[in-house]
N, CA, C and O of each residue as an XYZ file, in Angstrom:
472
protein
N       0.834     -1.327      0.089
C       0.307     -0.370      0.190
C       0.559      1.368     -0.373
O      -0.184      1.984      0.391
N       1.100      2.216     -1.132
C       1.552      3.594     -0.802
C       1.720      3.943      0.359
O       0.873      3.402      1.071
N       2.461      4.647      0.971
C       2.276      5.688      1.496
C       2.874      7.168      1.206
O       4.011      7.399      0.794
N       1.655      8.324      1.574
C       1.450      9.431      1.453
C       1.444     10.084      2.536
O       0.696      9.950      3.505
N       2.547     11.021      2.318
C       2.643     12.160      3.640
C       1.464     13.794      3.521
O       1.035     14.106      2.410
N       1.239     14.316      4.284
C       0.212     15.061      4.171
C       0.542     16.526      5.118
O      -0.025     16.898      6.145
N       1.659     17.177      4.362
C       1.753     18.673      4.644
C       0.438     19.757      4.963
O       0.134     20.573      4.093
N      -0.354     19.704      6.332
C      -1.097     20.472      6.223
C      -0.876     20.968      7.786
O      -0.302     20.266      8.619
N      -1.689     22.949      8.205
C      -1.022     23.855      9.418
C      -2.897     23.428     10.144
O      -3.291     23.593     11.298
N      -3.772     22.797      8.785
C      -4.698     22.756      9.557
C      -6.033     21.716     10.256
O      -6.835     20.995      9.663
N      -5.950     21.857     11.010
C      -5.751     20.246     11.507
C      -7.029     19.409     10.964
O      -7.022     18.199     10.737
N      -8.051     20.227     10.812
C     -10.075     20.220     10.087
C      -9.012     19.201      8.640
O      -8.995     17.980      8.487
N      -8.503     19.926      8.076
C      -8.307     19.580      6.629
C      -7.186     18.014      6.885
O      -6.875     16.930      6.391
N      -7.047     18.557      7.559
C      -5.697     17.135      7.320
C      -6.359     16.185      7.333
O      -6.313     15.409      6.379
N      -7.729     15.794      9.140
C      -7.782     15.115      9.126
C      -9.070     14.052      7.452
O      -9.376     13.011      6.871
N      -9.252     15.656      7.626
C     -10.071     15.580      6.027
C      -9.446     14.292      5.496
O      -9.698     13.118      5.766
N      -8.371     14.958      4.491
C      -7.764     14.540      3.196
C      -7.327     13.220      4.160
O      -7.685     12.122      3.733
N      -6.749     13.249      5.139
C      -5.910     11.209      5.428
C      -7.458     10.831      5.543
O      -7.637     10.215      4.492
N      -8.454     10.846      6.098
C      -9.741     10.070      5.566
C      -9.890      9.876      4.247
O     -10.219      8.718      3.992
N      -9.785     10.489      3.427
C     -10.216     10.421      1.640
C      -9.151      9.356      1.708
O      -9.403      8.201      2.050
N      -7.983      9.773      1.378
C      -6.611      8.297      1.074
C      -7.360      8.061      1.215
O      -8.362      8.242      0.523
N      -7.198      7.326      2.581
C      -6.960      6.273      3.160
C      -8.288      5.253      2.717
O      -8.202      4.080      2.353
N      -9.618      6.132      2.874
C     -10.650      5.337      2.047
C     -10.341      5.080      1.128
O     -10.749      3.923      1.028
N      -9.715      5.391     -0.007
C      -9.031      5.457     -1.179
C      -7.657      3.880     -1.207
O      -7.121      3.590     -2.277
N      -7.330      3.115      0.056
C      -6.583      2.202      0.092
C      -4.829      2.648      0.091
O      -3.775      2.040     -0.097
N      -5.146      3.759      0.345
C      -3.998      4.687      0.528
C      -3.138      4.327      2.288
O      -3.943      3.834      3.078
N      -1.906      4.500      2.789
C      -0.942      4.553      4.269
C      -1.269      6.280      3.880
O      -1.177      6.810      2.772
N      -1.528      6.687      4.721
C      -1.236      8.298      5.583
C      -0.419      8.537      6.147
O      -0.546      7.820      7.140
N       0.795      9.320      6.305
C       1.046      9.935      7.444
C       1.735     11.701      7.665
O       2.800     12.232      7.348
N       0.419     12.201      8.404
C       0.216     13.629      9.407
C       1.325     14.072      8.959
O       2.240     13.261      8.819
N       1.602     15.906      8.511
C       2.510     16.488      9.891
C       1.805     17.869      9.845
O       0.774     18.176      9.248
N       2.630     18.638     10.635
C       1.618     19.577     11.040
C       2.224     21.074      9.981
O       1.406     21.964      9.748
N       3.861     21.207      9.354
C       4.086     22.115      9.004
C       5.407     21.663      8.242
O       5.923     20.566      8.454
N       5.877     22.521      7.408
C       6.614     21.567      5.819
C       8.249     21.009      5.984
O       8.915     20.404      5.145
N       8.717     21.524      7.645
C       9.184     20.971      8.533
C       9.496     19.642      9.490
O      10.518     19.353     10.113
N       8.426     19.055      9.387
C       7.626     18.877     10.425
C       7.411     17.716      9.339
O       7.618     16.627      9.874
N       6.985     17.567      7.680
C       6.589     17.098      6.490
C       8.082     16.070      5.805
O       8.176     14.875      5.521
N       9.086     17.237      5.741
C      10.501     16.896      5.585
C      10.845     16.062      6.203
O      11.035     14.991      5.626
N      11.113     16.162      7.821
C      11.379     14.306      9.125
C      11.354     13.200      7.919
O      12.149     12.411      7.410
N       9.249     13.804      7.661
C       8.770     12.066      8.064
C       9.171     11.622      6.483
O       9.158     10.459      6.080
N       9.474     12.625      5.800
C       9.763     12.663      4.356
C      11.350     11.726      3.683
O      11.298     10.809      2.863
N      12.202     12.101      4.102
C      13.262     11.815      4.628
C      13.295     10.187      5.419
O      14.021      9.382      4.835
N      12.589      9.676      6.652
C      11.987      8.859      7.188
C      11.877      7.409      6.544
O      12.471      6.332      6.513
N      10.886      7.973      6.108
C       9.242      7.051      5.977
C       9.729      7.221      4.434
O       9.571      6.085      3.987
N      10.079      7.779      3.709
C      10.177      7.622      2.097
C       9.117      7.584      1.554
O       9.130      7.019      0.460
N       7.699      8.169      2.068
C       6.589      7.832      1.098
C       6.314      7.961     -0.670
O       6.903      8.850     -1.284
N       5.715      7.344     -1.136
C       5.004      7.961     -2.843
C       5.230      8.660     -3.236
O       5.875      8.794     -4.277
N       4.333     10.184     -1.857
C       3.970     10.788     -2.934
C       3.739     11.528     -1.637
O       3.517     10.885     -0.611
N       3.793     13.277     -1.629
C       3.569     14.156     -1.172
C       2.329     15.015     -1.420
O       2.123     15.678     -2.437
N       1.531     14.916     -0.354
C       0.553     16.183     -0.740
C       0.592     17.110      0.397
O       0.642     16.666      1.544
N       0.568     18.642      0.100
C       1.248     19.945      1.069
C       0.327     20.728      0.518
O      -0.029     20.787     -0.659
N      -0.177     21.560      1.810
C      -0.876     22.995      1.991
C       0.867     23.959      1.527
O       2.063     23.969      1.817
N       0.063     24.490      0.829
C       1.061     26.325      0.490
C       1.472     27.088      1.815
O       2.659     27.021      2.135
N       0.857     27.595      2.380
C       1.068     28.563      3.538
C       1.107     27.844      5.156
O      -0.033     27.540      5.509
N       2.206     27.507      6.222
C       2.805     26.299      7.121
C       3.228     26.935      7.436
O       3.797     27.490      6.496
N       3.547     27.672      8.826
C       4.255     27.546     10.279
C       5.363     27.241      9.513
O       5.108     26.625      8.478
N       6.666     27.532      9.759
C       8.291     27.424     10.192
C       8.750     26.790      8.646
O       9.909     26.975      8.276
N       7.851     26.088      7.829
C       8.240     25.938      6.119
C       6.843     26.160      4.785
O       5.818     25.479      4.803
N       7.013     26.784      4.178
C       6.514     26.809      3.121
C       6.089     25.062      2.607
O       6.486     23.937      2.909
N       5.204     25.572      1.803
C       4.921     24.146      0.823
C       5.637     24.192      0.135
O       6.492     23.306      0.129
N       5.685     25.407     -0.961
C       7.467     25.621     -1.735
C       8.667     25.058     -1.277
O       9.465     24.468     -2.004
N       8.828     25.291      0.253
C      10.187     25.431      0.506
C      10.102     23.981      0.772
O      11.114     23.289      0.663
N       9.487     23.706      0.956
C       9.291     21.745      1.311
C       9.389     20.899     -0.413
O       9.808     19.761     -0.627
N       8.980     21.662     -1.195
C       9.944     21.402     -2.173
C      10.827     21.176     -3.271
O      11.325     20.474     -4.151
N      10.664     22.441     -2.511
C      12.708     23.150     -2.807
C      13.527     21.684     -2.217
O      14.167     20.750     -2.701
N      13.065     22.138     -0.891
C      14.083     20.868     -0.105
C      14.281     19.592     -0.641
O      15.429     19.149     -0.612
N      12.660     18.363     -1.519
C      12.994     17.675     -1.125
C      13.544     17.815     -3.043
O      13.923     16.841     -3.695
N      13.467     18.854     -3.442
C      13.823     18.607     -5.030
C      15.518     18.566     -5.371
O      16.173     18.054     -6.279
N      15.883     19.410     -4.113
C      17.504     19.994     -4.079
C      18.311     17.901     -3.784
O      19.313     17.472     -4.356
N      17.296     16.980     -2.620
C      17.845     15.547     -2.534
C      17.382     14.520     -3.116
O      16.256     14.025     -3.164
N      18.519     14.207     -3.621
C      18.391     13.926     -5.195
C      17.915     12.087     -4.404
O      17.514     11.149     -5.093
N      18.066     12.051     -3.280
C      17.419     10.610     -2.620
C      15.777     10.935     -2.836
O      14.790     10.315     -3.230
N      15.943     11.648     -2.573
C      14.042     12.604     -2.252
C      13.462     13.387     -3.701
O      12.264     13.589     -3.898
N      14.354     13.705     -4.481
C      13.413     14.309     -5.869
C      12.323     13.890     -7.501
O      11.742     14.518     -8.386
N      12.519     12.752     -7.190
C      11.834     11.538     -7.439
C      10.626     11.618     -7.034
O       9.855     11.572     -7.992
N      10.021     11.733     -5.878
C       9.037     11.555     -5.017
C       7.629     12.770     -5.913
O       8.061     13.803     -6.425
N       6.824     12.620     -5.952
C       5.617     13.721     -6.447
C       5.299     14.016     -5.016
O       5.278     13.531     -3.885
N       4.969     15.530     -6.009
C       4.381     17.014     -4.758
C       3.206     17.201     -5.579
O       3.250     17.135     -6.808
N       2.125     17.441     -4.896
C       0.735     17.327     -5.088
C       0.948     19.470     -4.111
O       1.046     19.403     -2.885
N       0.986     20.899     -4.692
C       0.403     21.286     -4.283
C      -1.239     21.774     -3.850
O      -1.938     21.831     -4.862
N      -1.916     22.098     -2.698
C      -2.701     21.787     -2.115
C      -3.032     23.843     -1.641
O      -2.417     24.376     -0.718
N      -3.642     24.292     -2.153
C      -3.633     25.355     -2.160
C      -5.241     26.119     -1.863
O      -6.195     25.727     -2.536
N      -5.417     27.125     -0.902
C      -6.352     28.725     -1.269
C      -6.753     29.733     -2.337
O      -7.717     30.171     -2.965
N      -5.452     29.837     -2.167
C      -5.324     31.254     -3.150
C      -3.461     31.210     -3.391
O      -3.113     32.021     -4.249
N      -2.669     30.662     -2.968
C      -1.024     30.599     -4.162
C      -1.271     29.318     -4.457
O      -0.345     28.513     -4.555
N      -2.524     28.979     -4.631
C      -2.272     28.181     -6.520
C      -1.563     28.598     -7.623
O      -1.124     27.762     -8.413
N      -1.402     29.702     -7.776
C      -1.195     30.886     -8.757
C       0.696     30.679     -9.002
O       1.408     30.441     -9.977
N       0.996     30.988     -7.162
C       2.624     30.326     -7.490
C       3.033     28.996     -7.256
O       4.153     28.908     -6.754
N       2.388     27.840     -7.499
C       2.460     26.800     -6.988
C       2.560     26.005     -8.521
O       3.035     24.871     -8.567
N       1.941     26.884    -10.098
C       2.033     26.700    -11.195
C       2.759     27.270    -11.619
O       3.285     26.687    -12.567
N       3.366     28.771    -11.315
C       4.575     29.247    -12.155
C       6.047     28.125    -12.010
O       6.915     27.955    -12.866
N       5.922     27.307    -10.271
C       6.745     26.173    -10.396
C       6.527     24.794    -10.729
O       6.467     23.858     -9.933
N       6.405     24.751    -12.080
C       6.658     23.131    -12.014
C       6.922     22.082    -12.246
O       6.320     21.088    -12.654
N       8.380     22.448    -11.825
C       9.897     21.778    -11.777
C       9.375     21.997    -10.345
O       8.875     22.997    -10.862
N       9.010     22.045     -9.090
C       7.933     22.170     -8.318
C       7.439     20.892     -7.938
O       7.871     19.884     -7.377
N       6.624     21.202     -8.326
C       4.827     20.259     -8.064
C       4.304     19.327     -9.621
O       4.209     19.644    -10.806
N       4.126     18.413     -9.048
C       3.714     17.678     -9.943
C       1.658     18.236    -10.725
O       0.868     18.460    -11.641
N       1.990     18.129     -9.399
C      -0.036     18.196     -9.356
C       0.100     20.239     -8.868
O       1.066     20.986     -8.712
N      -0.987     20.383     -8.806
C      -1.907     21.521     -8.336
C      -3.222     21.949     -8.134
O      -3.987     22.146     -9.079
N      -3.456     22.065     -7.259
C      -5.399     21.948     -7.050
C      -5.581     23.117     -6.125
O      -5.097     23.429     -5.036
N      -6.324     23.574     -6.828
C      -6.883     24.666     -5.410
C      -8.050     24.189     -5.017
O      -8.813     23.489     -5.684
N      -8.276     24.796     -3.274
C      -8.951     24.602     -2.085
C     -10.403     25.211     -2.860
O     -10.378     25.969     -3.830
N     -11.542     24.742     -2.254
C     -11.431     23.372     -2.030
C     -11.237     22.558     -2.999
O     -11.559     22.851     -4.150
N     -10.608     21.265     -2.631
C     -11.078     20.877     -4.313
C     -11.524     19.403     -4.052
O     -11.446     18.664     -3.070
N     -12.065     19.254     -5.426
C     -13.060     17.875     -5.402
C     -12.395     17.176     -4.720
O     -11.214     17.256     -4.381
N     -13.602     16.070     -4.390
C     -12.339     14.513     -3.917
C     -12.379     14.096     -5.190
O     -11.467     14.523     -5.899
N     -13.155     13.401     -5.681
C     -12.978     12.767     -6.974
C     -11.470     13.199     -7.833
O     -10.467     12.486     -7.847
N     -11.633     14.764     -8.637
C     -10.052     14.865     -8.761
C      -9.318     14.509     -8.515
O      -8.525     13.937     -9.262
N      -9.137     14.774     -6.545
C      -7.836     14.448     -5.390
C      -7.431     13.324     -5.707
O      -6.221     13.154     -5.861
N      -8.435     12.162     -5.904
C      -7.774     10.902     -5.704
C      -7.632     10.593     -7.184
O      -6.932      9.613     -7.437
N      -7.883     10.901     -7.668
C      -6.803     10.686     -9.889
C      -6.324     11.145     -9.592
O      -5.421     10.331     -9.398
N      -5.932     12.088     -9.224
C      -3.988     12.824     -9.689
C      -3.263     12.323     -8.569
O      -2.145     12.708     -8.225
N      -3.928     11.479     -8.038
C      -2.910     10.905     -6.428
C      -3.374      9.303     -8.112
O      -2.558      9.477     -9.017
N      -3.681      8.933     -8.217
C      -3.264      7.373     -8.923
C      -2.538      7.709     -9.911
O      -1.447      7.340    -10.345
N      -3.791      8.948    -10.392
C      -2.180      9.032    -11.685
C      -0.709      9.327    -11.971
O       0.088      9.155    -12.893
N      -0.732     10.007    -10.378
C       0.713     10.659    -10.724
C       2.092      9.140     -9.591
O       3.281      9.165     -9.274
N       1.170      8.320     -9.440
C       1.328      7.055     -8.355
C       0.906      5.402     -9.757
O       0.664      4.218     -9.522
N       0.961      5.829    -10.494
C       0.428      5.011    -11.526
C       2.230      4.668    -12.833
O       2.133      3.982    -13.850
């Protein structure tokens, strides 16, 4: 079962996202900010990362940059989910494999995850 790391500082959003992904058959680990997510990614080597943009300690863009700079993590797909910064994510296609605007459709999220993992 593929492992997905979620980086999201809004507890309820992280919880709903984790439930959606678990219901779709994925294992999930969550982190409340980018720095904790980077530590999880380094430790667990997930199949995919879903990150918010605006978070304390490290933004989603900073998380993606750190992953892309590390040759052992650079291959891991990163999905950005954002309420207002989606355009920033789209301006960095080398950092994000997909950008979904909040509120995102559950079906579209699962389809995007499935496509990136196939």
